[in-house]
DRENTORMI-765612 format. One record per residue (C-alpha): residue number from 0; residue in three letters; x, y, z. Coordinates in Angstrom, 2 decimals. Layout:
REC pos code      xx      yy      zz
REC NUM  Ala       X       Y       Z
...
// end
This chain:
REC pos code      xx      yy      zz
REC   0  Met  175.88  190.69   80.57
REC   1  Gln  173.19  193.30   79.96
REC   2  Ala  175.87  196.03   80.13
REC   3  Glu  177.80  194.36   77.30
REC   4  Leu  174.63  193.82   75.28
REC   5  Asn  173.68  197.48   75.77
REC   6  Lys  177.00  198.33   74.10
REC   7  Val  176.01  196.12   71.18
REC   8  Val  172.67  197.98   70.97
REC   9  Thr  174.51  201.32   70.90
REC  10  Ala  176.80  200.05   68.14
REC  11  Leu  173.78  198.84   66.16
REC  12  Gln  172.15  202.26   66.54
REC  13  Glu  175.33  203.87   65.17
REC  14  Phe  175.52  201.30   62.38
REC  15  Tyr  171.94  201.97   61.30
REC  16  Ala  172.45  205.74   61.58
REC  17  His  175.55  205.75   59.35
REC  18  Glu  175.55  202.61   57.17
REC  19  Thr  172.08  202.40   55.63
REC  20  Trp  173.60  202.72   52.14
REC  21  Leu  175.16  199.27   52.60
REC  22  Leu  171.80  197.72   53.44
REC  23  Glu  169.91  199.58   50.71
REC  24  His  172.42  198.39   48.09
REC  25  Asp  172.45  194.79   49.38
REC  26  Leu  176.19  194.58   50.05
REC  27  Gly  177.67  191.32   51.30
REC  28  Glu  177.74  190.18   54.88
REC  29  Arg  181.49  190.69   55.19
REC  30  Ala  181.09  194.38   54.35
REC  31  Leu  178.33  194.64   56.95
REC  32  Thr  180.31  192.84   59.63
REC  33  His  183.33  195.05   59.07
REC  34  Arg  181.30  198.25   59.41
REC  35  Leu  179.47  196.91   62.48
REC  36  Ala  182.87  196.08   64.03
REC  37  Val  183.95  199.68   63.41
REC  38  His  180.96  200.85   65.45
REC  39  Leu  181.54  198.23   68.17
REC  40  Glu  185.17  199.18   68.77
REC  41  Pro  184.58  202.47   70.65
REC  42  Gln  182.01  200.74   72.87
REC  43  Phe  184.61  198.33   74.32
REC  44  Pro  187.67  200.26   75.54
REC  45  Gly  190.40  197.90   76.70
REC  46  Trp  189.18  195.18   74.35
REC  47  Gln  190.04  194.39   70.73
REC  48  Val  187.32  193.97   68.11
REC  49  Asp  188.28  191.71   65.21
REC  50  Cys  186.57  190.11   62.23
REC  51  Asp  187.16  186.44   61.26
REC  52  Tyr  189.72  186.01   64.06
REC  53  Asp  191.30  182.54   64.06
REC  54  Arg  193.51  182.47   67.19
REC  55  Leu  193.42  182.03   70.93
REC  56  Gly  196.67  183.57   72.10
REC  57  Glu  199.29  181.78   70.01
REC  58  Arg  197.06  178.78   69.25
REC  59  Ile  195.01  178.39   66.08
REC  60  Leu  191.28  178.13   66.73
REC  61  Arg  190.08  174.61   65.96
REC  62  Leu  186.97  172.65   66.85
REC  63  Pro  187.01  168.99   67.81
REC  64  His  186.73  166.54   64.89
REC  65  Gly  183.24  165.47   63.89
REC  66  Thr  181.49  168.81   64.31
REC  67  Ile  179.34  170.24   61.53
REC  68  Val  181.41  173.42   61.29
REC  69  Ser  184.89  173.42   59.87
REC  70  Thr  188.19  175.15   60.46
REC  71  Asp  188.65  175.13   56.67
REC  72  Asp  187.72  178.63   55.51
REC  73  His  187.85  177.77   51.79
REC  74  Leu  184.14  176.97   51.92
REC  75  Ala  183.34  180.19   53.86
REC  76  Lys  181.80  177.99   56.57
REC  77  Ser  184.59  178.24   59.10
REC  78  Ile  184.33  178.26   62.86
REC  79  Tyr  185.84  181.75   62.90
REC  80  Pro  183.19  184.13   64.23
REC  81  Asp  182.19  187.12   62.11
REC  82  Ile  183.13  189.54   64.91
REC  83  Val  184.80  188.96   68.26
REC  84  Val  185.33  191.24   71.23
REC  85  His  188.31  189.91   73.16
REC  86  Gln  191.71  190.56   74.66
REC  87  Arg  194.22  188.92   72.32
REC  88  Glu  197.23  188.58   74.59
REC  89  Ile  195.59  187.10   77.70
REC  90  Pro  193.47  185.48   75.96
REC  91  Asn  190.08  186.57   77.24
REC  92  Asn  186.99  186.04   75.06
REC  93  Leu  183.96  188.24   75.73
REC  94  Leu  181.63  188.24   72.68
REC  95  Ala  181.34  186.13   69.55
REC  96  Ile  178.96  187.69   67.03
REC  97  Glu  177.44  186.06   63.95
REC  98  Val  175.80  188.40   61.45
REC  99  Arg  173.34  187.50   58.69
REC 100  Lys  171.48  189.64   56.23
REC 101  Ala  167.71  189.24   56.37
REC 102  Ser  167.84  188.53   52.62
REC 103  Asn  170.12  185.50   53.16
REC 104  His  167.97  182.48   52.33
REC 105  Gln  170.50  179.86   53.42
REC 106  Pro  169.46  177.94   56.54
REC 107  Pro  170.78  179.66   59.68
REC 108  Glu  171.81  176.40   61.38
REC 109  His  175.52  176.79   60.59
REC 110  Asp  175.71  180.16   62.37
REC 111  Arg  173.63  178.90   65.28
REC 112  His  175.80  175.79   65.65
REC 113  Lys  178.90  177.98   65.61
REC 114  Leu  177.57  180.09   68.47
REC 115  Arg  176.61  177.01   70.47
REC 116  Ala  180.18  175.73   70.03
REC 117  Met  181.84  179.11   70.64
REC 118  Thr  180.03  179.57   73.97
REC 119  Asp  180.36  175.95   75.14
REC 120  Pro  182.12  176.19   78.52
REC 121  His  183.71  172.75   77.95
REC 122  Leu  185.82  174.04   75.04
REC 123  Trp  189.07  175.83   75.79
REC 124  Phe  188.21  178.96   73.80
REC 125  Ala  184.67  179.62   75.09
REC 126  Tyr  183.26  183.11   74.72
REC 127  Trp  181.15  184.49   77.56
REC 128  Val  178.33  185.50   75.22
REC 129  Gly  177.35  184.66   71.65
REC 130  Val  175.20  187.12   69.72
REC 131  Tyr  173.24  186.11   66.62
REC 132  Leu  172.10  189.12   64.57
REC 133  Val  169.92  189.16   61.47
REC 134  Leu  170.19  192.60   59.91
REC 135  Gly  167.20  193.83   57.95
REC 136  Arg  166.98  197.17   56.20
REC 137  Lys  165.42  198.80   59.26
REC 138  Ser  165.35  196.19   62.01
REC 139  Val  167.38  193.53   63.79
REC 140  Val  166.40  190.03   64.92
REC 141  Ser  168.64  188.52   67.59
REC 142  Asp  169.35  185.58   69.88
REC 143  Ile  171.81  185.31   72.75
REC 144  Tyr  173.88  182.21   73.51
REC 145  Val  175.41  181.53   76.91
REC 146  Gly  176.94  178.25   78.04
REC 147  Gly  176.37  176.61   74.64
REC 148  Val  172.60  177.21   74.47
REC 149  Ile  170.17  180.00   73.63
REC 150  Asp  169.49  182.07   76.73
REC 151  Gly  165.75  182.80   76.49
REC 152  Pro  165.57  185.57   79.11
REC 153  Leu  168.60  187.44   77.70
REC 154  Ser  167.32  186.99   74.14
REC 155  Ala  163.96  188.47   75.17
REC 156  Trp  165.69  191.30   77.01
REC 157  Leu  167.78  192.18   73.93
REC 158  Ala  164.72  192.01   71.66
REC 159  Gly  163.00  194.44   74.02
REC 160  Arg  166.00  196.81   74.02
REC 161  Leu  166.13  196.74   70.22
REC 162  Lys  162.42  197.54   70.09
REC 163  Glu  162.94  200.45   72.55
REC 164  Val  165.52  202.04   70.25
REC 165  Gly  163.46  201.51   67.09
REC 166  Leu  165.39  198.52   65.71
REC 167  Gly  163.12  195.73   66.94
REC 168  Val  160.69  193.68   64.92
REC 169  Gly  156.95  193.85   65.56
// end
């Protein structure tokens, strides 16, 4: 998984090298996620990179009833991940990425719950890895989800990699 996360680090380096205007002018998270997806795409040959993707093959992505996240996107609190790296036709789900701006003062629990659900191996659409990114003007805070829970060692590894490339906090 470190190889895939290294690709995310490279995409973040490219994003911060070319998209600082978006951060400086406080554009919305959807604009940020789109531009980050543009930088992710060349890192994953043979995979598709999509934003707000709502399918698994021909099936519509839905969570079991009673969860705190919804498949109703009218409230902008859907289960659809901000960015996915996957193979549409197979289907094969590699990464689910949730992006937040550091200036977003809403509680992060919705995004975290989404990643727990999206990486839960008991659900039919599970992603191998969930990546939670908080984008600041000059740094990134992150967590990694595997098997429906935060993976402490991988989260620490990614934080260290981000620090190595000048995007870490502290």
